[in-house]
N, C-alpha and C positions, 0 to 999 in steps of 0.2 A: 302733532297734531293729527294721530286717521280718525276721517267723519266717513262710518258707516251707512250706508244708503238705506234706509226704512223699510220697513219687506214691509208693503205694501198687498193685502189682499183685500183680491175684486170682488164679489161674493154678486153672482148676478142667478136666473132661474135657466136659464136657456137660450144656447148659441144657433139656432137654425138661421141656416142662410136667413134673407128678406124679412125678416121679423126688424123693428122697429126700437126693440131690447136690445138689437144685436148692435145694430149701427151705434147707436150709443155708449155700448161696451166697449167695441172697441176704440172711440172717440175716444173715450175718458183713459184706456188702456195706452192708445200711443200717445195723448200730452202725460200722461204719466211715467214715459220714457223717454221723452224727454228730455225729464231732470234729471242730475246723476245723485238726487237727494232721496231719489224714490225707484224699490224695485221690485215692481208687481209680480203677485199669481195670481193669476184671472183664476177663480173654482169656477166654475159652470157647476150648478146646483143637481142639474140633470143626467148629470155624468157619474155625478164625482159621489160612492154612496155616503151615507150619514154618519155611519161608524169612523170615517175618515176626517171626515171636518175637521173635526174637535182639535185635533192635533196639525191641523192648516192654519189653522185660526189663531191655537197658541205659539205657534213659530209667529206669526205675524206682529209686528208690533203697532197696528192701525188697523184698519177694515172698512174698506167703502163698500157700500152697499149698493148697487142696482136691478132697479123694482120698479114694475106697472103700477099705479091704483087701477084694481077694478072696485066696479061697486061703490065709495069713494072706501077702498080700503088697500091693504095690501092683502097682495097671495096667497092663498090658508097653505101652499106648499114651504111659502118662505121660514110660515109662524113655524112649521115642523119642523124646519134644519135650526132656527133660532133656541129652538128651546131641548133639541136634540145636541145641541156643545156646553151650555148653559157657565162652569164653573173662567174657560180660558176667556169670559165675558168682563171678566173681575178688572172693572181700571182700565180697558184698554177704548181707546178711542176708537167711534166709529160717523162715519158721513154716507149722507144720503146723498144717492144720483139717480135721479125720482123722471120717471112719464109720465103722461097721460092725456083725459082731454081736458077739457075747458080750465081744469083745475093744473095740471099741467103737475099732478104725481102730489100732491104738496101735504093733500089730505093721509096721502098714504105715510110720507116724512114724517109727519107728526104724531103719528103711531106710531112711528115706529119711536122714536124717540120717548114716549113715555117707557114702551117695554124694556129697552134698553134702558134708560129711569133704570127702572128698578133689576136689570142685570146687576148692576153698576157698573156699564159701562160708562162712559161719556162722549154721549152722544153730540154731536158738533153741534154748530149753531147752524150757520153756513148750511146753503143747499145748494145746489143746484138743480133744477125745473124746465125741461124740455116737453112741448107742446107736441101733443100726438095728433096729425088732423087724420081724421078720416081717410 
């Protein structure tokens, strides 16, 4: 029996050099690439037209969202991207890698779980969270 690797869409907001989020995203991508079970597809929302996002999500078996927490929430441009996709979220496993100050981004992850539950996705309970020091 041939087992195909899971197509894992890794959705991030910005991959500018020197940003903490870029470091976290590339770390996660490297970790996923070390396992034959995963085939990561890195999606940078700052470079991908929103019209193309839905197709990339539809092609994925699962999605990992890498995001910061700002003002106790996830960023507005991420909300815009999530809302632009709609139907491909249905029954799609979605995991979260978050980062921020003291909360390590966990409040953003909690809010995202609620949103993806409403979209009939399958939010993964466990979260990777990183503290971003000043």
